[in-house]
C-alpha positions in Angstrom: 3.4 -10.4 6.8 1.3 -8.5 9.2 4.0 -9.6 11.5 6.4 -7.5 8.7 3.6 -5.0 8.8 3.2 -4.0 12.7 6.8 -3.8 13.1 6.8 -1.3 10.2 4.1 0.8 12.1 5.7 0.4 15.4 9.2 1.2 14.4 8.9 3.9 11.6 5.6 4.3 10.0 3.7 5.8 12.9 5.8 8.6 13.7 5.9 9.6 10.2 1.7 9.6 10.2 1.8 11.9 13.5 4.4 14.2 12.5 2.6 14.7 9.5 -0.6 15.4 11.7 -2.8 15.0 8.1 -6.2 16.2 8.1 -7.4 13.0 7.8 -6.3 9.8 8.0 -7.5 7.0 5.7 -6.7 3.2 6.5 -6.8 1.4 3.0 -7.5 -2.8 4.3 -9.3 -4.4 7.1 -6.1 -6.5 7.6 -4.7 -2.7 8.5 -6.4 -1.1 10.4 -6.3 -4.2 12.9 -2.8 -2.9 13.4 -2.9 1.0 12.9 -6.6 1.7 14.5 -5.6 1.4 17.9 -3.2 4.0 17.4 -5.7 6.3 15.4 -8.0 6.6 17.0 -5.5 7.8 20.2 -4.4 10.3 18.2 -7.2 11.3 15.1 -10.1 10.2 16.9 -12.3 10.9 14.4 -10.6 11.8 12.1 -9.9 8.9 9.8 -11.4 6.6 7.7 -11.4 2.5 7.4 -11.7 1.8 3.7 -12.3 -2.1 2.3 -8.7 -2.8 -0.3 -9.5 -2.3 -4.1 -9.4 -6.1 -4.6 -12.2 -7.4 -1.9 -14.5 -9.1 -3.2 -17.4 -6.3 -2.6 -20.1 -4.9 -5.4 -19.6 -2.7 -7.9 -22.2 -0.2 -5.8 -19.7 -0.9 -2.7 -16.4 -0.1 -4.6 -18.1 3.4 -6.0 -19.3 3.9 -2.8 -15.8 3.7 -1.1 -14.1 6.0 -4.6 -16.9 8.3 -3.1 -15.4 8.1 0.5 -12.0 9.1 -1.1 -12.9 12.1 -2.9 -14.6 13.5 0.0 -11.9 13.1 2.2 -9.5 14.6 -0.6 -11.9 17.1 -1.1 -11.8 18.1 2.3 -15.4 17.6 2.0 -15.8 15.1 5.0 -16.8 16.3 8.2 -16.6 13.1 11.1 -17.8 10.8 9.4 -16.2 6.9 10.2 -16.5 4.0 8.3 
């Protein structure tokens, strides 16, 4: 699965994200972040956040914190906070 994700990122998705030049990027899942984070660090510096998958084994409080982070970012209220 991660080989396919890495190839997809390398051959197509990276250029789509870079050309879109979003205000902020959310990488969902630590496994995904392991593949995309080097490019996110290089091109987006502090304009990206890594969060656990929604089905991660987290407490309800941790899931709620992730939800609040998504909300802040999507509503444009996120500074340069990097998780």
